[in-house]
TORSE-528065 format. One line per field, with one value per residue: residue number from 1; x, y, z of N, C-alpha, C, O in turn. Coordinates in pm, 1 decimal, decimal comma. Atoms other than C-alpha are relative to their C-alpha. Layout:
BEGIN
seq: [NUM ...]
n.xx: [X ...]
n.yy: [Y ...]
n.zz: [Z ...]
ca.xx: [X ...]
ca.yy: [Y ...]
ca.zz: [Z ...]
c.xx: [X ...]
c.yy: [Y ...]
c.zz: [Z ...]
o.xx: [X ...]
o.yy: [Y ...]
o.zz: [Z ...]
This chain:
BEGIN
seq: [1 2 3 4 5 6 7 8 9 10 11 12 13 14 15 16 17 18 19 20 21 22 23 24 25 26 27 28 29 30 31 32 33 34 35 36 37 38 39 40 41 42 43 44 45 46 47 48 49 50 51 52 53 54 55 56 57 58 59 60 61 62 63 64 65 66 67 68 69 70 71 72 73 74 75 76 77 78 79 80 81 82 83 84 85 86 87 88 89 90 91 92 93 94 95 96 97 98 99 100 101 102 103 104 105 106 107 108 109 110 111 112 113 114 115 116 117 118 119 120 121 122 123 124 125 126 127 128 129 130 131 132 133 134 135 136 137 138 139 140 141 142 143 144 145 146 147 148 149 150 151 152 153 154 155 156 157 158 159 160 161 162 163 164 165 166 167 168 169 170 171 172 173 174 175 176 177 178 179 180 181 182 183 184 185 186 187 188 189 190 191 192 193 194 195 196 197 198 199 200 201 202 203 204 205 206 207 208 209 210 211 212 213 214 215 216 217]
n.xx: [-61,1 122,7 -42,1 32,7 42,0 64,6 -5,4 59,0 -58,8 -5,1 -86,6 85,4 -65,3 -7,3 53,2 -81,8 -63,3 11,8 77,3 -88,6 -4,1 95,7 10,0 -132,7 -87,9 37,1 -69,9 11,1 88,2 84,8 48,1 82,3 3,3 8,1 -122,4 37,8 122,1 -49,1 -117,7 -80,7 -78,2 -164,9 78,0 50,9 -185,7 65,5 69,6 -90,4 -130,9 88,4 38,5 -151,7 -30,8 30,9 99,4 57,1 125,4 61,2 -44,1 145,6 32,6 -89,4 -82,1 -80,6 -79,7 -102,3 -21,9 -44,3 -172,4 -11,0 18,5 -82,4 -116,5 12,3 -65,4 145,7 -13,2 93,3 38,4 96,9 31,1 -93,6 53,0 -121,8 72,2 -57,0 50,8 132,5 159,0 -43,8 93,8 8,3 36,2 -5,3 85,7 80,3 135,8 89,3 20,1 119,3 68,8 -109,3 -142,9 -43,3 -100,7 -5,6 137,2 -8,3 115,9 48,3 -23,6 -111,9 -58,8 -32,7 -57,3 -171,1 -9,8 -50,6 -125,4 -88,8 12,6 23,8 -206,4 -9,6 -2,0 92,6 82,0 31,6 -78,8 41,7 10,5 16,2 8,1 17,4 -45,8 63,4 124,4 75,9 85,9 125,9 137,1 -44,1 -28,1 30,8 132,5 65,7 146,8 60,8 41,2 -107,5 -158,5 -111,0 -80,4 23,9 -97,2 -31,2 121,8 -49,9 -69,2 68,9 -30,1 -143,8 -138,1 51,1 43,0 -68,8 54,0 40,8 19,1 42,7 141,5 -82,7 128,7 24,0 -140,6 65,2 -39,3 98,6 -43,7 122,4 -38,3 -129,7 -48,6 29,5 -31,7 -23,3 -7,6 -65,5 17,8 -95,9 -57,4 -13,2 106,0 -86,6 128,8 -134,7 61,5 -89,5 -0,3 -112,9 39,4 -90,8 -31,2 39,2 -8,0 80,1 14,3 -21,4 97,4 -2,5 96,2 -40,3 -2,8 0,2 -53,7 8,5 -82,9]
n.yy: [132,2 69,3 14,1 97,7 -13,5 170,4 -9,6 92,0 51,9 84,3 107,5 29,0 -28,4 147,7 -47,8 -127,8 -3,3 9,4 -177,5 -97,1 0,2 -6,7 -132,0 -41,9 -100,0 -20,8 -138,7 9,8 134,0 -12,6 120,3 -77,0 122,0 84,2 41,1 128,5 69,5 64,7 0,9 -8,2 -151,0 -6,3 7,6 -149,7 3,2 -11,2 -73,5 -106,2 133,8 -24,8 -85,4 -97,9 -122,7 -53,8 46,8 -24,8 117,8 9,7 167,1 -17,5 93,9 160,2 -8,4 17,7 -94,9 1,0 -45,4 -120,8 -15,1 59,6 -77,5 -103,2 77,7 106,8 -13,8 -47,0 -112,0 65,7 -165,2 47,5 -97,5 -38,8 -68,5 31,8 -105,7 52,7 -96,2 -31,5 99,6 53,2 143,0 22,6 205,3 57,0 144,4 60,2 -29,3 11,2 134,3 94,5 132,9 164,7 -51,3 35,7 -75,4 -135,6 -95,2 -109,9 -57,1 -172,5 -45,4 8,0 -44,0 -141,0 -109,9 47,1 -29,2 -181,4 -78,2 13,2 -57,3 -117,4 23,3 42,3 -97,3 -19,1 -225,3 -33,8 106,3 109,0 130,4 199,8 56,8 179,7 45,4 65,6 -43,9 -75,4 -110,5 5,8 -102,0 -88,5 92,5 -6,7 60,7 104,2 13,9 -34,8 -178,5 -20,2 117,9 -44,4 -78,6 -137,6 -40,2 -44,7 -51,2 -141,5 5,4 -20,2 -201,6 -65,5 78,7 21,7 193,6 72,3 204,7 69,5 51,4 16,9 82,3 112,0 -14,6 -157,8 -75,5 -55,5 -121,1 -84,8 -124,0 -56,3 -93,1 -48,4 74,8 123,7 34,7 104,9 108,7 37,8 194,9 135,2 49,1 143,7 56,2 -61,9 -107,0 -104,6 -112,9 -115,9 -174,8 -166,9 -120,2 -50,2 -111,2 -99,6 -55,1 -34,4 185,6 138,9 41,6 163,4 56,6 169,0 138,4 128,9 56,2 139,2 119,7]
n.zz: [-102,0 65,4 -136,0 0,6 -205,6 -27,3 -178,8 -116,9 103,7 -145,2 17,3 93,3 61,4 171,3 100,3 -43,2 106,5 96,9 70,9 74,1 151,7 48,0 -65,4 115,2 -89,8 -102,2 -44,8 -128,2 -40,8 -108,6 -40,7 -114,3 -183,6 -38,0 132,8 -25,3 -54,4 -245,1 -16,7 -112,3 -33,7 114,9 135,5 125,1 77,5 104,5 90,1 -47,2 111,1 152,9 74,5 19,4 -1,7 -177,0 -58,3 -147,9 -84,3 -164,3 -12,1 -45,9 -118,7 22,5 51,7 -174,4 -90,8 40,9 186,2 70,6 27,5 100,5 104,8 -6,3 78,1 138,8 146,7 28,2 -69,9 -87,6 -10,0 -193,1 -88,2 37,5 125,2 95,8 87,0 153,5 117,4 -59,0 -57,5 -135,9 -62,3 -129,5 4,4 -61,0 -28,0 -159,3 51,7 -153,5 -149,2 94,6 -48,2 30,4 -98,6 8,7 -148,1 -30,1 -27,8 -56,6 -23,9 76,3 -3,7 13,2 107,0 49,9 -68,1 65,3 166,2 -46,4 -22,2 91,8 134,4 -55,6 33,8 162,5 58,4 67,7 75,9 157,8 78,6 -3,4 -89,7 39,1 -169,8 0,0 -134,7 73,0 -15,6 85,4 -125,5 -61,6 106,9 107,6 70,7 -165,3 -89,9 59,3 -53,6 -120,5 -45,1 5,4 -63,9 -16,1 -169,3 -19,6 -38,7 221,2 144,2 -41,6 92,6 166,3 28,5 8,4 85,6 221,3 4,4 -62,3 76,3 -120,4 11,0 -140,7 -8,2 114,1 93,0 -17,6 133,7 112,9 0,6 -17,3 69,5 -71,4 -67,3 4,6 -78,5 64,8 -137,9 108,2 -74,8 81,7 39,2 -50,6 77,3 24,6 29,6 45,5 -26,5 -36,0 116,8 73,1 -3,5 27,0 5,6 103,6 -74,2 24,4 -115,3 -162,5 -27,4 87,7 85,9 -61,6 55,0 -79,3 86,6 -46,2 121,5 -16,3 30,9]
ca.xx: [588,9 429,9 399,1 350,5 129,9 66,7 -112,8 -188,9 66,6 38,1 403,5 199,3 473,7 435,4 192,7 453,9 609,3 401,3 169,0 511,1 545,1 189,4 282,3 551,8 783,5 765,6 932,8 873,4 698,6 404,7 365,6 72,9 97,7 70,6 403,6 380,3 140,7 227,2 575,2 856,2 1026,8 1294,1 1003,4 936,6 1377,1 1225,4 958,9 1216,1 1439,9 1138,4 1168,3 1449,8 1264,8 1249,5 1051,0 800,2 650,9 468,1 428,4 -17,9 -194,2 -73,3 278,3 461,8 594,9 912,1 898,0 992,4 1384,9 1384,4 1232,3 1472,5 1764,2 1653,6 1680,1 1281,6 1259,9 1044,2 807,1 604,5 539,0 821,0 793,4 996,5 1017,2 1057,7 1010,9 731,7 488,6 561,5 498,9 401,1 305,9 152,7 129,6 -36,8 -439,2 -712,6 -814,9 -1006,5 -1204,0 -883,5 -651,5 -407,4 -43,4 11,5 -302,9 -320,5 -579,7 -713,5 -601,5 -235,3 -259,9 -326,7 -151,4 155,1 66,6 12,3 323,4 522,4 355,8 409,6 818,2 769,8 916,2 566,7 526,1 380,9 458,2 180,8 62,8 69,3 -44,1 44,5 -94,1 -226,3 -600,3 -835,8 -997,1 -1318,0 -1605,7 -1386,5 -1325,3 -1378,0 -1713,5 -1747,8 -2104,9 -2069,5 -2081,7 -1768,4 -1390,8 -1183,7 -942,6 -1082,7 -773,7 -674,9 -995,5 -873,1 -676,2 -959,7 -898,2 -588,3 -334,3 -403,2 -382,4 -391,1 -338,3 -444,2 -527,9 -629,0 -989,1 -908,1 -1281,1 -1276,8 -1036,4 -1126,7 -1091,1 -1264,5 -1223,5 -1355,3 -1324,4 -956,8 -842,4 -781,6 -821,4 -680,9 -721,6 -463,5 -647,0 -473,3 -174,9 -149,2 -480,4 -236,3 -443,9 -211,3 -256,7 -87,4 -50,5 36,1 92,6 155,6 276,1 34,3 144,9 -63,2 -243,8 -111,3 -351,2 -384,5 -486,9 -483,2 -523,2 -632,8 -409,2 -486,9 -288,7]
ca.yy: [811,7 478,2 317,1 -99,7 -186,3 -520,2 -606,5 -921,3 -1121,8 -1400,0 -1604,8 -1648,9 -1496,5 -1727,1 -1431,1 -1141,5 -1217,9 -1273,2 -895,6 -742,8 -813,1 -682,5 -363,9 -311,6 -25,5 71,6 394,1 253,3 -57,7 -15,5 -296,7 -257,4 -551,6 -891,8 -965,2 -1353,6 -1571,7 -1568,8 -1556,7 -1682,1 -1290,9 -1428,4 -1457,4 -1096,3 -1165,5 -1342,7 -1111,5 -807,0 -1048,1 -983,3 -653,1 -371,0 -109,8 96,0 -62,9 59,5 -161,8 -153,0 -554,4 -631,9 -784,7 -1145,3 -1018,0 -1088,0 -753,1 -845,9 -805,9 -464,4 -560,7 -778,2 -521,0 -262,3 -497,8 -551,0 -417,9 -265,5 118,9 3,4 299,2 162,1 480,7 677,2 885,4 862,8 1179,2 1133,2 1439,3 1643,3 1352,3 1280,1 903,4 843,6 418,7 249,0 -117,7 -392,5 -357,4 -187,4 -452,5 -752,9 -1084,7 -1314,1 -1159,9 -1206,8 -1037,3 -734,0 -537,2 -184,4 10,5 347,6 540,1 442,7 447,1 777,8 953,4 735,5 840,6 1238,0 1252,5 1104,2 1348,2 1622,9 1517,6 1451,8 1805,9 1808,2 2200,4 2199,2 1847,2 1575,2 1308,1 911,2 727,7 336,3 172,3 -201,8 -121,7 38,6 411,5 371,4 407,8 321,0 -17,3 -150,1 -374,8 -703,6 -901,6 -825,6 -390,9 -185,3 -296,8 -49,4 254,1 548,5 687,6 621,6 758,1 1101,3 1119,2 1121,4 1514,0 1570,4 1247,9 1224,7 853,6 610,5 208,8 -16,1 -383,6 -608,5 -703,6 -979,7 -865,0 -520,3 -476,9 -200,4 228,4 508,6 865,4 1075,1 1447,7 1496,9 1162,5 822,8 542,7 177,5 -149,5 -358,8 -719,1 -1050,1 -1081,9 -1460,4 -1471,2 -1253,4 -909,4 -569,7 -255,5 14,6 385,0 658,6 989,0 1220,7 1578,0 1831,3 2083,7 2260,6 1877,2 1510,4 1351,6 936,5 752,4 337,1 -9,7 -305,5 -556,1 -937,9 -1272,4]
ca.zz: [-1312,7 -1358,8 -1029,4 -1003,3 -654,1 -564,4 -169,7 9,5 -221,1 113,5 21,7 -279,9 -566,8 -888,4 -1033,7 -950,1 -1314,2 -1578,4 -1457,0 -1483,3 -1809,5 -1862,6 -1666,1 -1902,7 -1778,3 -1460,4 -1256,9 -900,8 -718,2 -400,6 -174,7 36,4 343,0 357,7 196,8 375,1 530,1 918,3 808,9 814,0 794,3 504,7 263,4 149,3 21,2 -261,3 -368,4 -321,5 -592,4 -917,9 -925,3 -1058,9 -1020,3 -633,8 -373,4 -109,7 174,9 414,7 616,6 662,2 953,4 819,5 838,9 1202,4 1370,7 1328,5 943,8 968,0 1086,8 737,9 531,6 680,8 565,8 228,8 -130,4 -48,5 162,6 441,4 466,4 818,7 975,7 788,7 438,5 140,2 -126,2 -542,2 -705,3 -584,3 -423,5 -68,7 6,4 345,2 471,7 711,2 820,7 1013,3 1003,0 1284,2 1520,4 1326,0 1439,2 1392,3 1618,5 1362,0 1474,4 1328,2 1469,4 1604,5 1769,7 1567,7 1789,4 1818,2 1404,0 1382,0 1582,7 1401,3 1056,9 1229,8 1343,1 1034,1 791,0 1088,5 1044,0 687,1 449,7 315,3 154,3 -126,4 -208,2 -325,6 -63,2 -137,0 154,5 163,0 392,9 360,6 589,8 364,2 464,1 672,0 378,6 71,8 -68,1 273,9 257,4 300,5 489,5 758,8 671,0 658,9 803,3 733,7 951,5 1022,0 1118,8 697,0 577,4 772,4 484,2 170,1 28,8 190,9 -1,4 -410,4 -373,5 -191,3 -237,4 44,3 48,8 317,4 231,6 -67,7 -254,9 -244,0 -570,7 -740,4 -791,8 -613,0 -714,7 -404,3 -266,4 -490,5 -341,3 -549,7 -299,6 -555,1 -381,0 -683,4 -546,4 -411,6 -547,7 -511,9 -683,7 -933,2 -926,0 -954,1 -1104,6 -1295,3 -1199,8 -1387,0 -1268,5 -1476,7 -1346,5 -1470,7 -1234,2 -979,3 -985,3 -1114,2 -1391,4 -1209,4 -1388,4 -1298,0 -1527,4 -1295,9 -1456,6 -1408,9 -1456,9]
c.xx: [-106,5 -7,7 -115,6 -87,2 -47,7 -108,2 -5,2 38,1 -26,6 147,7 7,3 111,7 23,9 -122,5 65,4 41,2 -43,9 -165,3 85,9 -5,9 -138,5 -23,7 32,9 88,2 0,9 108,0 29,2 -123,2 -40,5 -63,6 -79,9 -50,9 -18,4 71,3 26,8 -136,5 55,8 119,5 51,1 37,5 -16,3 -25,4 22,1 152,1 -75,0 -95,1 30,1 37,4 -66,4 25,1 135,5 -36,6 -32,4 -134,9 -45,7 -64,6 -47,0 -4,7 -244,5 16,1 59,2 126,9 72,1 54,3 92,3 70,2 129,3 195,3 -11,6 -2,9 78,7 127,5 -4,2 29,8 -119,7 78,8 -134,3 -60,3 -127,5 31,5 136,8 -70,4 153,8 16,5 52,3 -115,7 -96,6 -99,2 87,2 -27,6 2,1 -53,2 -30,2 -52,2 -76,0 -153,5 -57,5 -56,2 -157,8 -12,8 71,9 87,8 190,2 166,6 37,4 -112,0 5,2 -94,8 -7,3 66,8 137,2 32,4 -33,0 50,3 167,9 -58,5 -47,8 147,7 135,0 -5,8 87,7 230,2 67,9 65,4 -94,7 -57,0 8,8 0,7 -173,3 8,5 -6,1 11,4 -35,9 -13,0 -84,9 -130,2 -14,8 -58,4 -94,0 -97,9 70,1 107,7 58,4 -80,6 -0,2 -134,5 -12,1 1,8 187,0 94,4 122,3 83,3 -106,0 60,2 44,3 -96,8 0,5 43,2 -64,9 5,1 103,3 118,3 -124,7 -2,1 38,9 -41,5 37,6 12,7 -88,1 -116,2 -2,4 -160,4 -6,8 110,8 -110,1 60,4 -99,1 98,2 -145,0 79,7 165,0 123,4 -13,4 40,7 16,2 11,7 53,3 -121,0 102,0 108,6 27,7 -74,6 69,5 -116,1 126,2 -69,6 134,7 -90,0 91,9 -18,6 71,9 -31,4 -90,9 -3,3 -71,1 -12,4 93,1 -140,8 36,8 -86,6 47,9 -101,2 40,1 64,8 -66,8 90,7 -31,8]
c.yy: [-104,2 -51,0 -170,8 -72,2 -107,6 28,4 -133,9 -152,5 -127,9 -117,0 -23,3 89,4 -7,0 137,3 107,0 -8,7 43,3 117,7 91,8 80,1 66,0 116,1 81,8 108,1 69,4 88,0 -112,3 -111,0 43,3 -144,7 32,8 -155,5 -154,5 -110,6 -160,6 -13,2 -26,0 11,2 -162,0 209,6 29,0 56,2 106,6 -20,0 -6,9 132,9 97,9 -8,1 76,0 146,6 82,3 161,4 76,3 -85,6 96,8 -23,7 73,2 -173,0 71,7 -34,4 -190,0 -10,6 -36,1 127,6 1,5 0,5 88,9 -56,3 -43,0 71,1 174,7 -18,1 -19,4 138,6 116,5 163,5 -58,7 146,8 -3,6 158,4 121,1 88,6 0,0 173,1 -50,4 107,2 144,9 -61,1 -20,7 -153,1 -15,2 -211,2 19,7 -177,6 -48,2 74,6 72,3 -116,7 -66,2 -139,9 -89,9 62,6 -37,1 170,2 104,4 109,4 87,5 76,7 187,6 96,9 18,6 49,7 159,1 93,4 -40,9 96,7 190,2 19,0 -108,4 81,9 157,5 -13,5 -25,5 198,4 -21,2 122,8 -77,1 -154,9 -122,2 -131,2 -113,2 -68,4 -178,3 -66,6 -149,7 -17,5 67,0 148,8 -96,6 51,7 -107,3 -139,4 -75,7 -165,7 -198,8 -59,4 46,1 223,3 33,0 32,3 127,7 131,7 87,9 90,1 49,8 98,6 200,6 93,8 43,6 178,8 63,9 -92,4 4,3 -124,7 -44,7 -158,2 -66,3 -168,7 -117,7 -68,7 -38,6 76,2 108,5 94,9 110,6 182,0 119,0 114,8 101,3 140,9 21,3 -144,0 -132,8 -131,2 -142,9 -93,5 -148,1 -177,6 -61,0 -48,4 -115,7 -31,1 49,1 109,4 144,9 121,3 80,5 105,1 60,3 112,9 81,5 209,4 153,1 163,3 33,8 -166,8 -113,3 -31,6 -143,3 -61,4 -187,0 -117,8 -73,0 -60,7 -140,1 -147,5 -104,8]
c.zz: [15,9 147,9 -28,0 151,3 -6,0 200,6 -32,2 -131,5 108,9 -41,4 -136,8 -142,2 -159,6 -46,8 -50,3 -234,6 -146,2 71,3 -3,8 -138,3 -117,0 25,7 -106,6 69,0 118,9 49,9 188,8 103,0 175,7 33,9 89,9 108,3 -45,1 -78,1 68,7 46,4 137,1 43,4 -87,8 -109,3 -194,9 -142,6 -97,6 -28,1 -126,5 -81,1 -35,9 -131,9 -111,5 1,9 -57,9 79,6 181,6 62,4 96,3 45,3 91,7 54,2 22,0 96,7 33,0 13,4 149,0 5,1 -34,8 -101,5 -41,6 36,9 -194,8 -110,9 28,4 -20,8 -104,7 -55,7 15,4 118,9 60,1 17,1 92,6 44,8 -56,4 -136,6 -86,4 -83,1 -80,3 -52,8 94,3 82,5 144,7 40,5 119,0 37,4 153,4 15,5 98,4 -43,2 176,0 38,0 -172,6 127,5 49,4 80,6 -84,1 42,8 -53,9 -24,7 70,4 60,2 -101,7 66,5 28,3 -240,2 -42,8 69,7 -74,3 -123,0 -18,3 39,8 -79,0 -66,8 121,0 -48,6 -177,8 -103,3 -61,6 -75,4 -60,6 -61,2 -23,1 114,2 -98,5 93,3 -15,7 72,5 -2,0 63,8 -94,0 134,9 -16,6 -88,2 -171,1 -11,9 88,1 84,6 8,4 65,0 27,3 21,3 -50,5 85,7 23,2 75,2 -74,7 6,2 -175,3 -67,7 64,4 -139,9 -114,9 4,0 72,3 -105,7 -133,3 0,1 143,1 -0,1 113,0 -115,8 48,6 5,3 -158,1 -135,3 -19,5 -71,3 -27,2 57,3 39,2 -32,5 135,2 42,4 -58,7 12,8 -87,4 88,0 -203,1 144,3 -118,9 8,7 40,0 -75,5 -45,3 -97,0 -226,3 -84,9 54,0 -34,0 -18,0 -15,5 -53,3 77,6 -58,3 76,6 -112,7 70,0 85,8 48,0 -90,9 -94,5 87,3 -109,0 -10,4 -61,0 93,4 -134,1 124,5 -56,3 11,5]
o.xx: [-226,4 60,4 -230,1 -25,2 -138,7 -102,0 1,7 -40,0 -79,7 113,5 114,6 21,7 90,9 -166,1 35,3 -2,9 14,2 -270,2 52,8 -26,2 -139,1 -122,7 -17,6 89,1 -45,2 216,2 140,1 -243,5 45,0 -139,5 -49,1 -158,6 -44,4 39,5 104,8 -232,9 100,7 156,2 -17,5 -9,3 -66,8 36,1 56,4 176,4 -121,4 -60,1 -49,8 13,5 -3,7 -14,2 245,1 30,9 -115,6 -237,5 32,3 -180,0 -11,9 57,2 -299,5 126,4 98,1 166,9 -21,7 129,1 112,2 192,6 225,7 282,4 -19,7 76,5 61,9 203,4 71,8 86,2 -103,6 194,2 -229,2 4,0 -225,3 149,7 181,5 -191,9 272,6 -58,1 142,4 -235,2 -62,5 -191,8 209,3 -127,2 116,9 -70,9 18,6 -154,9 -122,3 -167,2 -13,8 -48,9 -240,9 54,3 38,5 201,0 284,6 167,3 78,6 -136,8 51,0 -175,2 68,2 128,3 168,6 115,9 13,7 13,7 271,0 -28,3 -35,8 211,4 232,2 100,4 148,5 327,1 174,0 -17,2 -52,3 -170,6 90,0 4,0 -218,1 106,4 -35,7 116,8 -138,3 81,2 -194,8 -188,0 81,2 -74,0 -109,6 -135,7 -11,6 225,6 180,9 -68,1 -32,4 -214,1 -98,6 -13,4 266,9 54,3 205,3 54,2 -155,4 4,7 51,7 -85,1 -63,2 -1,2 -10,2 -12,5 134,0 198,3 -246,0 -96,4 116,6 -146,9 147,5 54,7 -201,6 -135,1 -4,6 -140,2 -107,8 170,3 -232,8 132,5 -194,4 219,7 -267,4 202,4 242,0 240,0 -129,8 154,5 -37,1 58,3 -29,0 -148,5 212,9 91,8 63,1 -34,9 35,6 -200,2 201,0 -189,7 244,6 -197,5 212,5 -134,5 194,1 -130,7 -27,2 -104,1 -89,2 62,2 139,4 -242,8 153,5 -198,5 160,5 -220,9 159,0 51,5 -95,6 118,9 45,4]
o.yy: [-78,2 13,8 -171,5 -82,3 -142,4 125,7 -166,9 -224,2 -190,5 -235,1 -49,0 168,7 49,7 78,6 155,4 75,0 119,5 114,2 203,7 191,7 66,3 175,8 179,8 94,0 177,8 77,1 -143,8 -85,4 77,6 -217,0 121,5 -205,9 -142,7 -208,9 -201,7 63,3 -119,0 18,9 -259,4 255,5 104,6 116,1 109,8 100,3 90,0 188,5 144,2 82,3 171,2 185,5 29,8 247,1 22,6 -116,5 171,2 -4,6 166,9 -251,9 180,2 -54,0 -259,7 -123,4 18,7 138,3 91,1 4,8 80,0 -35,4 54,9 59,2 276,4 78,7 -105,4 234,3 218,6 169,0 -103,0 251,1 71,1 192,5 175,8 102,5 -5,7 258,4 -132,1 105,4 179,7 4,7 -35,8 -173,4 -7,9 -298,1 100,5 -235,0 5,5 164,9 45,6 -204,8 -27,8 -168,1 -176,3 26,3 -75,1 276,3 177,1 177,6 45,6 78,8 283,6 165,6 136,5 123,6 221,9 210,1 25,9 215,8 265,0 120,9 -149,7 109,4 247,7 44,1 -37,0 280,1 -66,0 155,6 -168,5 -163,7 -158,0 -203,2 -109,9 -83,4 -242,9 -108,6 -128,2 -100,5 119,0 158,8 -186,3 168,9 -100,4 -141,5 -87,4 -232,1 -274,3 34,0 129,7 294,9 -45,0 96,0 141,3 130,0 93,5 193,6 154,6 166,0 294,1 203,7 125,8 259,3 180,3 -29,1 9,8 -179,0 -6,8 -219,5 -50,3 -179,2 -119,4 -163,7 49,1 86,4 120,6 200,5 101,6 201,7 144,2 111,3 114,5 139,2 57,1 -135,2 -167,0 -140,8 -128,0 -61,6 -239,7 -260,1 -7,7 -142,7 -132,0 -125,5 -6,0 83,6 155,2 135,2 76,2 126,4 77,1 136,9 78,7 266,3 231,2 233,9 -47,9 -237,5 -81,0 31,4 -144,5 -41,5 -228,1 -119,9 -83,8 -31,5 -135,2 -142,3 -196,3]
o.zz: [25,1 227,5 -73,1 257,2 -81,1 275,7 -150,6 -194,0 17,2 -36,0 -191,4 -170,2 -246,0 -145,8 -159,5 -313,3 -223,5 7,0 -42,9 -186,1 -240,1 -16,5 -161,2 191,3 83,3 -7,9 232,0 109,4 257,4 -30,6 169,6 140,1 -164,9 -145,0 -17,2 41,3 204,1 160,7 -118,7 -213,5 -277,9 -230,8 -215,8 -19,0 -186,5 -185,2 -117,2 -211,9 -157,8 -108,1 -38,3 136,6 254,7 1,8 155,9 6,9 163,5 -17,2 40,8 147,6 126,7 -15,4 206,9 -92,1 -116,8 -113,7 -117,6 -47,6 -269,0 -204,2 -38,9 -26,5 -149,1 -2,6 -51,6 161,5 -4,5 29,4 89,8 45,7 44,5 -150,2 -54,7 -34,9 -61,0 -82,2 207,4 130,0 149,2 109,9 163,0 -48,0 232,4 -21,0 199,0 -125,7 287,9 -47,8 -254,9 226,7 130,5 48,3 -14,8 105,2 36,6 -124,1 176,7 -33,0 -117,2 -15,1 44,3 -292,4 -137,9 56,1 -82,4 -115,0 -115,3 13,0 -15,8 -122,6 63,4 -98,0 -239,1 -62,8 -168,1 -109,8 -74,9 -183,9 85,8 134,0 -217,9 155,2 -37,8 139,8 -53,1 -6,4 -150,8 256,6 -99,5 -88,3 -263,0 23,6 88,9 187,5 -83,3 55,6 1,4 120,3 -102,2 183,0 113,1 194,8 -187,3 -30,6 -239,5 -170,1 15,6 -173,3 -188,5 95,4 46,4 -174,7 -153,5 -57,5 230,8 -17,4 166,1 -231,1 0,8 81,1 -244,4 -256,3 -88,8 -49,8 -23,3 155,1 -34,5 -52,2 136,1 52,0 30,4 -25,8 -108,5 133,7 -313,0 253,7 -119,4 -78,4 40,5 -152,7 -162,0 -165,3 -331,0 -171,0 151,2 -57,4 37,4 -71,5 -35,2 111,5 -73,1 121,9 -183,4 66,1 176,0 115,8 -200,3 -66,6 126,4 -156,2 -38,2 -32,1 123,2 -253,0 244,1 -176,0 -17,2]
């Protein structure tokens, strides 16, 4: 499976076409939030029209909560507090972020994020399936560092060692790939600045082999 992953376009989709050309053939698109820059919600539809492959998306903290209705009625799959299965892989998602100092529109308390993720996993048919977690906020301690320190979400970090892949965004300056405890964490970088990631998941039997190429246009 060839996955094209982006985060943080903030309503600027001018680099997406060039990034898609660099990625080549893709099977799936993951959008890790901040689709718009505080709205309008319908702006997201312009992004989705750029893709021919299936799209799984979650909102970010700079999206209005009302964007969920637009996602539900779009060509993309709204993965916020939901799951989606492709072959032997279970994709689950959670949008928005843990609290920030900026009072952005889509923020939630850590306990609510944790309960939401637990409930999503509980109602999903996860038996013997590999888990891919799509979030906007990064897991605490991984690709989440700003000058003031780590600002990630502890409820998401609980999936380290449980999910084989976590795709996130939110921290623009923390673009990168981390491999730890059997989990690959990917922040594709800010799509508005021409960053994305191509993630290749190869089914090798008991374990998937995951390769990540960071793209720049």
